[in-house]
N, C-alpha and C positions, 0 to 999 in steps of 0.2 A: 949559165950566168946571164945569157942575153935577155931573159925575161925577169931577172931579179928586180929590175927597176919598176916592174908592174905590181910588186907586192903591195898589199893593202893592209890597213889596220885589222886587228883581230875582229872577227864577227861578233865577239862578246862586247866590244866597246862601240860598235856601230848600232844604229837604230834597228830594233828587231823587225824583220819583215812580216807583213800581214799575209795570211793565206788568201788566195784568189777567191772572189765571190763564187766562181764556178764550182769550187769544191764545197758544195753544200753539205756533204756528209761530215767533213772535218769541222765546218763552222757549227753544225749541230752538236758535234762532240764538245766544242769549246763552250757552247751554251750549257751543256750538261755539266761540264767540268767546273764552270763558274758558280753553279748552284744559286744563281740569282733568281729570286722569286719575290712576288708580293704576297706576304703571308695572309693578306686579307682576301686574296682570290679564292673563292670556294671551288671545290671539285664539282664538276657537272655530273649529275646522276642520270643515267641513261636506261632506256629500254630498247632492245633490239628486236625488230620484227623481221623474221626470216633469216635462216642460217643456211642458205643454199650456196650457189656458186659465187654470188656477190656478197651475201651476208657473211660468209666465212672470211672474206677480205676485211670487211668492217670489224668483225670480231677480232681479227689479228691486230688491226690498228688500235682498237680499244685496249687490248691487253698490253700493248706497247706504250700506252700513254699514261703518264702520271697525273694527268689533268682531268680524268674522267673515272667514274665508278659505275660498273654495270650492275643494275638491280634486277632486271627482268630479261628473259629471252622468251619471245612468243614465236612458236614454231609448231606446225601440226604434225611433224614426223616424230611422234612421241618415242619411237624406238631408238632415236638418236640421243635423247635427253641424258641418259646415264653415261653414255660414251662421251658426250660433250663435257659433262661435269667432271669426269675423270681426266680427260685429256687436257682441259684448260684450267683445272683446279677451280671450278666454279661453285664451291660448296656454299657460298653466301649469295648465290644468284637463284631467283625463283623462276622455274620453268612453267609456262602456260601454253595452252592451245589457243587458237584464235577465238574460240567460243568463250574463253575465260579472260579475254583481253581487257574487259572493263576494269579489272583490278589495276591495270596500268594507268588508265585515265583517272581513276578515283584516288590514286596514291599521291598525296601532296609532295612526297619526297622526290618524285620523278620530275626532273627539269626539262628533259628533252627525249624525243624518240628518234630512232633511225629506222627508216622504212626500206627494207631490202627484200621484201616478200614478193610473190608473183605480181606482175604488172596490173592485173585486173583488181587487185586488192588495194592498190595505192590510195585511190581517191577516198575510199571509206575510212581508212586508217588516218589519213591526213586530216579529214574533216573532224573525226572524233577527238584526235589529239589536240587540234587547235581549239575546239570547243572547251576542252579541259585545260586550256591555257598552257599547253606544253609547246616548247620550241620543236620544230620538225626539220629533220634532214631526210630528204626523200630521193631515192634513185629515180631517174627519169623513166617514163613520163609520169608526171604527177597525176594525170588523169588521161582518159582515152580521147579527149578532144580539146581544142583550144578554149572553147567556152567554159568547160568544166575546170580547166586549169585556172582561168581567170577568176572563177568563183572561189577557188581555194585561196588564191592570193588576196582577194577581197576580204575573205574571212580572216586571214592572217592580219590584215590591216585593222580590221574591226577589233580583234581581241588583243592587238599589240604584241604579238609573238612572231618571231622570225620563221619563215618558210623558206628553206634552202634547198634548191634543186641541184643534184650532184652532176657536175660535168668535170670529171677528174683530170682530163687532159690540160685544163687551164692551170692545174697545180703541178704539172710535170715541169721540171727545171728547163728541159730543152725547148719545149713548146713556148713556155713563158719568156724565155730568152729571145726567141725569134720574134715574138710579139713586141717585146720592148725595142728591139733593134729596128723593126719596121716603123713603129710609132715615133722613134727618134729620127727618122728620115734617112737611115743609112743607105737605103737603096732607092730613095726618091719615091715618086708616085708609082704604086704597084701596077704593073701591066698584066701580070699573070700570077695566080696563086693556085697551087695544086696540092691535093692530098691523095695518098694511097692508103687504103684501109682494108686489109684482107685478114679475115678472122681465122683464128686457130685456137683450139681444134674446132671442127664443125660442130655447132650446137646440136643438141638432141632435137628430134621432131617434137617431143613432148614440150620442150621449152619453146620452140618456135611457134607452136600452136597458140600459146598464151602470151607471146612476146609483144604483140601489137604490130608486128610486121617489120620488114627490114628498114622501112623509111623512118618510122618513129622509134624503133628500138636501136638501130645501128647507124643509119645515115645522119641522124641528128648530131652525133658527136663531131662529124666532119663539117656539117653546116655551122655548128657553134664555133669550131676552131677558126674557120675561114672568116666568119663575120666578126669574131672577137679580135682577130689579128688586124683586120682592115678597119674596124669601126664603121662599117658600111653594110648596107643590106641590098640584095639583088632586086632589080625591077623586072627580070624575066628569067625563067629556067626552062631547060629542055632536057629530057631524060629518056634514055633507052635502057631497058631492063629485060632480063630473061631468067628462066629457071632451068639450069642445066642438070639439076639433080631431081629425078622423078618424084621423090617423096616430098620435096619442097613445092614442086609444081602442083601436086595433089592437094595441098592445103591452101592453094591460091596465093602463094608468096613468091618472091624472087630470090635468087642467090647471087646474081651478077648485075651490077648497076653502073651506068656511066652517066654522069651529071655534068652539064655545062651551065654556069651561072653568069649573067651579065649584070654589071653594077653601073649605077648612074655616072660615076666618074670615068668610065671607060675600062675599068679593070674587068678581066675575065677570070673565072674560076672553074676548075675541073675537079671532079671527085671520081676516083677509081675504086669501086667497092666490091668486095666479094665475101661470101660467108665461109669459104673453104680454101684456106691456104695450107698446103701440105708441107711447106718448108718452114713454117713458123709464123709468128704474129707480125705481119708485114705492115708497119706503120711509118709513113714518111710524109714530110711536109716540105714544100719548096715555094719560095716567094721571090719573084723576079721583077726587077725594075731597071731604069736607065743607068743607075749607078752600080748595079751588081746584083748579087743573089745571096739569100740566106736560106739554109735548109736544115731539116732534121732528118738524119739517116737512121736506119735500123741500128739498134744497140745489140751487142753480143755479150752474153754472160761471161765468156772467157776470151775477150778480144785480143789479149796479149799472148795467147798460146797459139803457136802455129804447128801444123803437122805436115809431114811430107814422107810419102812411102813410095819406093820404086821410081819409075819414070813418069808417073801420072802428074807430077807437079804438086804444089802445095794444096792442102785441103782446108777450106775455110771452116771456122767454127759456126755452129748454128746461131741464129738470132733467138731472142726471147720467144718462148713457145706460146705464151698466151697473155691476155691482159692482166691477169693476176700478178705475173712476174714483171712484165714491161712497165706497168704503171704503179708498182708497189709503193714507190716513194711518193708519187702523186696522191695516192689514196691517204697516206699518212698525213701529208701536208693539208689535204682537204679537210680531214677530221679536225686538225689543229685550228684551221681557219674557222670552222663551225663553232668550236668551243669559244674562240674569241668573239664571235657574233653573239652567242648566248650570254656571255659575260659583259656585253656592251663595250668590248675593247676594239671592235672593228665593224665596219659596214660590210655587208655581203658583196663579194666580188662577182657574184652571179645574180643579176638583177631580174626582177619579174618581167619587165618588158623584153629583155633578151630572150628569156625562156619562151615567152609568147610568140616572139618573132620567129624563133627557130621552129616552133611547132607549125606556124603558118607556112614557112618555106618548105618544110617536110611534106605538108599536105599538098602543096603546089607540085612538088616533085612526084608525089604519088599519082596525082592527076595526070601529069605529063606522061608518066610511064604507061598508064592505062590507055590514054588517048593518042599518044604519039605526036602531040602538038606542043608548040611553045606556049607556056602559061605565063601570063603577065601578072605581076604582083603590084597591087595598088595599096599604098600605105596612107592611113589617115594622119592628120597633123600630129596628134599626141601618141601615136602608136609605137614610134621608134625611140629607143634610148639615146640615139645620136642624131644630130641634125643631118639632113641629107638633101 
């Protein structure tokens, strides 16, 4: 009876509570439940280039979206075509080899292409698609050097079609939340920002030979996250790197990299990067300032399940195994954003100057790793997307 005086009115007569913004899955469910749509919005018709380790993720996102329609798949592993058609029920999709890809560019029904083919093919596909006035979603890197990337963006400007470079971590709810909190001043001026990025599983040597190297294939994600969170670009970098795996050393690449970045405002950044994490896809972010710290820890598929056997103590569940699982939601949100860009409902959240700046920093890191010296970065007046 002592607590009877605290009784409240029935929850049915009180205002209905709103779900927290952090529960993005439930909020997406409410959007689907409401069935709100602009009937004039067309479905974006796509061609997908490459259905390998990244292309399969994009194909999954496409099949989950009611806003797109897949017309073509361009992939040179012809032995997989029939299996893909059966598995995904792609009876109305045309399969082509890269030698037949002109059909995509010549088809006026194709609104956009997604480029997830091997790195060395990106620039050619991007150029042909833009000339045919198709919108382009391209996995990084767009081209093998900064000058050629700039040429692609200039072509996109001339033809008036979007060229979107994929940096999926920007669309991960945890990473974007940290960025928002930092930009709102929750921790004050950032003194230190750190990322840990350890890949799982170890990529094949065949992939690494054509990947463009660890700096432009892997490190660029962490450079992008750090500069995107800070809204600032480094003026000097120093890198130590080594190859502990003989096969990676043989192809002239590295598997372990430590980066230190210095920013004009006094912020320091560090990147701890590895190609081979045997315990799962280790991805963390920490931002520290005078008012506190915000961070992204590793996520676990079954974090609410605990196990304990014998006297050894509790056993933790594994973290996500690879990028396909850890950033699955980010990939879906990234595709949805690209559709908005194509339909002129949004401006790209990944701007050309940001991509060019990240490429320049990655090249500086590569130079430092090979020379063992601090590399200074000089930025021209109009080179950076943010004032510095």
